[in-house]
DRENDO-1510 file (C-alpha; in Angstrom, 1 decimal, always signed):
<recs>
REC; n; res; u; v; w
REC; 1; UNK; +43.6; +187.0; +156.2 .
REC; 2; UNK; +44.8; +189.2; +153.3 .
REC; 3; UNK; +46.0; +187.8; +150.0 .
REC; 4; UNK; +49.7; +188.2; +149.6 .
REC; 5; UNK; +52.0; +187.7; +146.6 .
REC; 6; UNK; +55.6; +188.1; +146.3 .
REC; 7; UNK; +58.2; +187.0; +143.6 .
REC; 8; UNK; +61.9; +188.0; +143.2 .
REC; 9; UNK; +64.0; +187.9; +140.1 .
REC; 10; UNK; +67.7; +188.0; +139.9 .
REC; 11; UNK; +68.7; +190.6; +137.2 .
REC; 12; UNK; +72.4; +190.8; +138.0 .
REC; 13; UNK; +75.0; +189.5; +140.5 .
REC; 14; UNK; +74.0; +191.0; +144.0 .
REC; 15; UNK; +70.8; +192.8; +142.6 .
REC; 16; UNK; +67.1; +191.5; +142.6 .
REC; 17; UNK; +63.8; +192.7; +141.4 .
REC; 18; UNK; +61.0; +192.1; +143.9 .
REC; 19; UNK; +57.3; +192.0; +142.8 .
REC; 20; UNK; +54.5; +192.0; +145.4 .
REC; 21; UNK; +51.0; +193.2; +146.2 .
REC; 22; UNK; +52.6; +196.6; +147.6 .
REC; 23; UNK; +54.4; +197.2; +144.5 .
REC; 24; UNK; +58.0; +196.7; +143.1 .
REC; 25; UNK; +61.1; +197.0; +145.2 .
REC; 26; UNK; +64.9; +196.5; +144.3 .
REC; 27; UNK; +67.2; +194.5; +146.6 .
REC; 28; UNK; +70.9; +195.1; +146.4 .
REC; 29; UNK; +73.5; +193.0; +148.5 .
REC; 30; UNK; +74.2; +189.4; +149.4 .
REC; 31; UNK; +73.0; +187.0; +151.9 .
REC; 32; UNK; +73.3; +188.6; +155.5 .
REC; 33; UNK; +73.5; +192.0; +154.1 .
REC; 34; UNK; +71.2; +193.9; +151.8 .
REC; 35; UNK; +69.2; +197.0; +151.2 .
REC; 36; UNK; +65.7; +197.2; +149.7 .
REC; 37; UNK; +64.3; +200.2; +147.9 .
REC; 38; UNK; +60.6; +200.3; +147.8 .
REC; 39; UNK; +57.5; +202.4; +147.9 .
REC; 40; UNK; +57.4; +202.2; +151.6 .
REC; 41; UNK; +61.0; +203.3; +152.2 .
REC; 42; UNK; +64.4; +201.9; +152.5 .
REC; 43; UNK; +64.9; +198.7; +154.3 .
REC; 44; UNK; +68.5; +197.8; +155.5 .
REC; 45; UNK; +68.9; +194.3; +156.7 .
REC; 46; UNK; +72.1; +192.8; +158.3 .
REC; 47; UNK; +72.6; +189.4; +159.8 .
REC; 48; UNK; +74.6; +186.4; +160.4 .
REC; 49; UNK; +73.6; +183.6; +157.7 .
REC; 50; UNK; +72.6; +180.3; +159.6 .
REC; 51; UNK; +72.5; +182.0; +163.0 .
REC; 52; UNK; +69.0; +183.3; +163.0 .
REC; 53; UNK; +70.3; +186.6; +164.1 .
REC; 54; UNK; +69.4; +189.7; +162.0 .
REC; 55; UNK; +68.8; +193.3; +162.2 .
REC; 56; UNK; +66.3; +195.4; +160.0 .
REC; 57; UNK; +65.8; +199.2; +159.9 .
REC; 58; UNK; +63.2; +200.9; +157.8 .
REC; 59; UNK; +63.6; +204.4; +156.7 .
REC; 60; UNK; +60.0; +205.6; +155.6 .
REC; 61; UNK; +59.8; +208.6; +153.1 .
REC; 62; UNK; +58.7; +211.6; +154.9 .
REC; 63; UNK; +55.3; +212.9; +153.8 .
REC; 64; UNK; +54.6; +216.6; +153.0 .
REC; 65; UNK; +52.9; +218.8; +155.5 .
REC; 66; UNK; +50.4; +221.6; +155.1 .
REC; 67; UNK; +52.2; +224.2; +157.2 .
REC; 68; UNK; +55.0; +225.7; +154.9 .
REC; 69; UNK; +57.1; +226.6; +157.8 .
REC; 70; UNK; +57.0; +223.0; +159.3 .
REC; 71; UNK; +57.7; +221.7; +155.8 .
REC; 72; UNK; +61.0; +223.7; +155.5 .
REC; 73; UNK; +62.2; +223.4; +159.1 .
REC; 74; UNK; +66.0; +222.5; +159.5 .
REC; 75; UNK; +65.1; +219.2; +161.3 .
REC; 76; UNK; +62.7; +217.8; +158.7 .
REC; 77; UNK; +64.9; +219.1; +155.6 .
REC; 78; UNK; +67.6; +217.1; +157.2 .
REC; 79; UNK; +66.1; +213.9; +157.8 .
REC; 80; UNK; +65.7; +212.8; +154.1 .
REC; 81; UNK; +69.5; +213.5; +153.6 .
REC; 82; UNK; +70.6; +211.4; +156.6 .
REC; 83; UNK; +68.3; +208.5; +155.5 .
REC; 84; UNK; +69.8; +208.8; +152.0 .
REC; 85; UNK; +73.4; +208.9; +153.4 .
REC; 86; UNK; +72.9; +206.0; +155.5 .
REC; 87; UNK; +71.5; +203.9; +152.4 .
REC; 88; UNK; +74.5; +204.8; +150.3 .
REC; 89; UNK; +76.9; +203.8; +153.0 .
REC; 90; UNK; +75.4; +200.4; +153.4 .
REC; 91; UNK; +75.5; +200.0; +149.5 .
REC; 92; UNK; +79.0; +201.0; +149.5 .
REC; 93; UNK; +79.6; +198.3; +152.2 .
REC; 94; UNK; +77.6; +195.7; +150.2 .
REC; 95; UNK; +79.8; +196.6; +147.1 .
REC; 96; UNK; +83.0; +196.0; +148.9 .
REC; 97; UNK; +81.5; +192.6; +150.3 .
REC; 98; UNK; +80.5; +191.6; +146.8 .
REC; 99; UNK; +84.0; +192.4; +145.4 .
REC; 100; UNK; +85.7; +190.4; +148.2 .
REC; 101; UNK; +83.3; +187.4; +147.6 .
REC; 102; UNK; +84.0; +187.4; +143.9 .
REC; 103; UNK; +87.8; +187.9; +144.1 .
REC; 104; UNK; +88.2; +185.0; +146.4 .
REC; 105; UNK; +89.5; +182.0; +144.7 .
REC; 106; UNK; +87.5; +178.9; +144.5 .
REC; 107; UNK; +88.6; +175.8; +146.4 .
REC; 108; UNK; +86.1; +173.3; +145.0 .
REC; 109; UNK; +87.4; +172.7; +141.3 .
REC; 110; UNK; +91.1; +172.0; +141.2 .
REC; 111; UNK; +91.4; +170.7; +144.9 .
REC; 112; UNK; +89.4; +167.6; +144.0 .
REC; 113; UNK; +91.4; +166.8; +140.8 .
REC; 114; UNK; +94.1; +164.7; +142.4 .
REC; 115; UNK; +91.8; +162.7; +144.4 .
REC; 116; UNK; +89.9; +161.9; +141.0 .
REC; 117; UNK; +92.9; +161.3; +139.3 .
REC; 118; UNK; +94.4; +158.8; +141.9 .
REC; 119; UNK; +91.8; +156.0; +141.2 .
REC; 120; UNK; +92.4; +156.5; +137.4 .
REC; 121; UNK; +96.0; +156.1; +137.8 .
REC; 122; UNK; +95.5; +152.9; +140.0 .
REC; 123; UNK; +93.2; +151.3; +137.5 .
REC; 124; UNK; +95.7; +152.2; +134.7 .
REC; 125; UNK; +98.6; +150.7; +136.8 .
REC; 126; UNK; +96.6; +147.5; +137.4 .
REC; 127; UNK; +95.8; +147.1; +133.6 .
REC; 128; UNK; +99.3; +147.5; +132.6 .
REC; 129; UNK; +100.5; +145.0; +135.2 .
REC; 130; UNK; +97.7; +142.5; +134.0 .
REC; 131; UNK; +98.7; +143.1; +130.3 .
REC; 132; UNK; +102.4; +142.4; +131.3 .
REC; 133; UNK; +101.6; +139.1; +133.0 .
REC; 134; UNK; +99.5; +138.0; +130.1 .
REC; 135; UNK; +102.3; +138.7; +127.6 .
REC; 136; UNK; +104.7; +137.0; +129.8 .
REC; 137; UNK; +102.3; +133.8; +130.0 .
REC; 138; UNK; +102.0; +133.8; +126.2 .
REC; 139; UNK; +105.8; +134.1; +125.7 .
REC; 140; UNK; +106.4; +131.4; +128.2 .
REC; 141; UNK; +103.7; +129.1; +126.2 .
REC; 142; UNK; +105.3; +129.7; +123.1 .
REC; 143; UNK; +108.6; +128.4; +124.2 .
REC; 144; UNK; +106.7; +125.2; +125.4 .
REC; 145; UNK; +105.5; +124.8; +121.9 .
REC; 146; UNK; +108.8; +124.9; +120.4 .
REC; 147; UNK; +110.0; +122.3; +122.8 .
REC; 148; UNK; +107.1; +120.0; +121.4 .
REC; 149; UNK; +108.0; +120.7; +118.0 .
REC; 150; UNK; +111.6; +119.5; +118.6 .
REC; 151; UNK; +110.4; +116.5; +120.4 .
REC; 152; UNK; +107.8; +114.9; +117.8 .
REC; 153; UNK; +108.3; +113.5; +114.4 .
REC; 154; UNK; +106.2; +115.4; +111.4 .
REC; 155; UNK; +106.4; +118.4; +113.6 .
REC; 156; UNK; +105.2; +120.4; +110.5 .
REC; 157; UNK; +101.7; +118.6; +111.1 .
REC; 158; UNK; +101.4; +120.0; +114.5 .
REC; 159; UNK; +98.3; +121.8; +115.5 .
REC; 160; UNK; +97.5; +123.5; +118.5 .
REC; 161; UNK; +94.0; +122.0; +120.0 .
REC; 162; UNK; +94.1; +124.0; +123.4 .
REC; 163; UNK; +96.8; +125.7; +125.5 .
REC; 164; UNK; +95.6; +126.6; +129.1 .
REC; 165; UNK; +97.3; +128.9; +131.7 .
REC; 166; UNK; +96.3; +127.5; +135.2 .
REC; 167; UNK; +95.9; +129.9; +138.2 .
REC; 168; UNK; +99.2; +128.6; +139.8 .
REC; 169; UNK; +101.1; +129.3; +136.4 .
REC; 170; UNK; +101.1; +125.7; +135.1 .
REC; 171; UNK; +100.6; +125.7; +131.3 .
REC; 172; UNK; +98.9; +122.6; +129.9 .
REC; 173; UNK; +99.0; +121.6; +126.2 .
REC; 174; UNK; +96.8; +119.5; +123.8 .
REC; 175; UNK; +98.2; +119.1; +120.3 .
REC; 176; UNK; +97.1; +117.1; +117.1 .
REC; 177; UNK; +99.7; +115.4; +114.9 .
REC; 178; UNK; +99.8; +113.0; +111.9 .
REC; 179; UNK; +102.1; +110.2; +111.5 .
REC; 180; UNK; +103.7; +109.2; +108.5 .
REC; 181; UNK; +100.7; +107.2; +107.3 .
REC; 182; UNK; +98.6; +110.4; +107.7 .
REC; 183; UNK; +96.9; +108.9; +110.8 .
REC; 184; UNK; +96.0; +111.8; +113.2 .
REC; 185; UNK; +96.8; +111.5; +116.9 .
REC; 186; UNK; +96.7; +113.5; +120.0 .
REC; 187; UNK; +99.7; +114.4; +122.3 .
REC; 188; UNK; +99.6; +116.2; +125.6 .
REC; 189; UNK; +102.2; +118.2; +127.7 .
REC; 190; UNK; +102.7; +120.3; +130.8 .
REC; 191; UNK; +105.0; +123.1; +131.6 .
REC; 192; UNK; +105.6; +123.4; +135.4 .
REC; 193; UNK; +108.1; +126.0; +136.2 .
REC; 194; UNK; +111.0; +125.7; +133.5 .
REC; 195; UNK; +110.5; +121.9; +132.9 .
REC; 196; UNK; +108.1; +120.5; +130.0 .
REC; 197; UNK; +107.0; +117.0; +130.3 .
REC; 198; UNK; +105.2; +115.5; +127.2 .
REC; 199; UNK; +103.0; +112.6; +127.5 .
REC; 200; UNK; +104.7; +109.2; +127.9 .
REC; 201; UNK; +107.6; +110.8; +129.8 .
REC; 202; UNK; +108.7; +110.0; +133.4 .
REC; 203; UNK; +106.6; +112.2; +135.9 .
REC; 204; UNK; +104.1; +113.1; +133.1 .
REC; 205; UNK; +101.0; +111.7; +134.6 .
REC; 206; UNK; +101.4; +112.9; +138.1 .
REC; 207; UNK; +102.3; +116.5; +136.9 .
REC; 208; UNK; +99.1; +116.5; +134.4 .
REC; 209; UNK; +96.7; +115.2; +137.2 .
REC; 210; UNK; +98.0; +117.6; +140.0 .
REC; 211; UNK; +98.3; +120.7; +137.5 .
REC; 212; UNK; +96.0; +120.1; +134.5 .
REC; 213; UNK; +93.0; +118.2; +135.8 .
REC; 214; UNK; +90.6; +121.1; +136.0 .
REC; 215; UNK; +91.5; +123.0; +132.9 .
REC; 216; UNK; +88.0; +124.8; +133.2 .
REC; 217; UNK; +89.6; +126.8; +135.9 .
REC; 218; UNK; +92.1; +128.1; +133.7 .
REC; 219; UNK; +92.6; +130.8; +131.0 .
REC; 220; UNK; +92.6; +129.5; +127.4 .
REC; 221; UNK; +95.3; +131.3; +125.4 .
REC; 222; UNK; +95.3; +129.3; +122.2 .
REC; 223; UNK; +94.4; +132.0; +120.0 .
REC; 224; UNK; +97.0; +134.2; +121.5 .
REC; 225; UNK; +100.0; +132.1; +120.3 .
REC; 226; UNK; +101.5; +132.6; +116.9 .
REC; 227; UNK; +104.2; +129.9; +116.4 .
REC; 228; UNK; +104.8; +129.1; +113.0 .
REC; 229; UNK; +106.9; +125.7; +112.2 .
REC; 230; UNK; +110.5; +126.4; +112.0 .
REC; 231; UNK; +110.9; +129.4; +114.3 .
REC; 232; UNK; +114.0; +129.3; +116.3 .
REC; 233; UNK; +113.6; +128.3; +119.8 .
REC; 234; UNK; +116.3; +130.1; +121.7 .
REC; 235; UNK; +115.8; +130.4; +125.3 .
REC; 236; UNK; +113.4; +127.4; +125.6 .
REC; 237; UNK; +113.1; +125.5; +128.8 .
REC; 238; UNK; +114.5; +122.2; +129.1 .
REC; 239; UNK; +112.4; +119.3; +127.7 .
REC; 240; UNK; +112.0; +115.8; +129.8 .
REC; 241; UNK; +112.0; +113.2; +126.9 .
REC; 242; UNK; +112.8; +110.2; +128.9 .
REC; 243; UNK; +110.8; +107.1; +128.1 .
REC; 244; UNK; +108.6; +109.1; +125.7 .
</recs>
């Protein structure tokens, strides 16, 4: 078994320089159609990529003969010219194929951009919807705080302890107040729909137990509320203050 070495280097699009144990050769063309010029001759190869079918033809260089009359016979003198002509014809065909391949617009870049942009637009729409829902909940909870301020004495001492939005939309309040003697106490309230019920009012216990018993399942929005004392309470929901 003889030792073989071959290495191919791309120097330009469609042109490769080949190094091997038999010397250096140059290949011009693309996959499926190329011409190789080397010491052994000109090899033309044409095939269908992926099919396994190909055709290869080797034009060997013509050696010089001792007989002068034979060396300059018309048949022998015409052979190299025909070989060169065929080689140039193949090179011309390969150049045309290369020009067609490079001029063909790519279908892998912009075609995939809409598919990539669609998940981003869906995520952006979902984020905007979540933000709008959060703002609506905070606004509704602020109106409930206004109702509490109008329903208790010494409202200037009101301090929010916890405001929770439950999964079904119920809002639960825990606030700290001080009476006229400075003693601090706790009041609770629940906003279910458009009706606010404070602790001590009719139906408060059932509303609190059904809507606010598991506040760990809700979302604490206390830090999102900015309701200074004396803010107008226009558009507030009605307050159930019976028997409070």
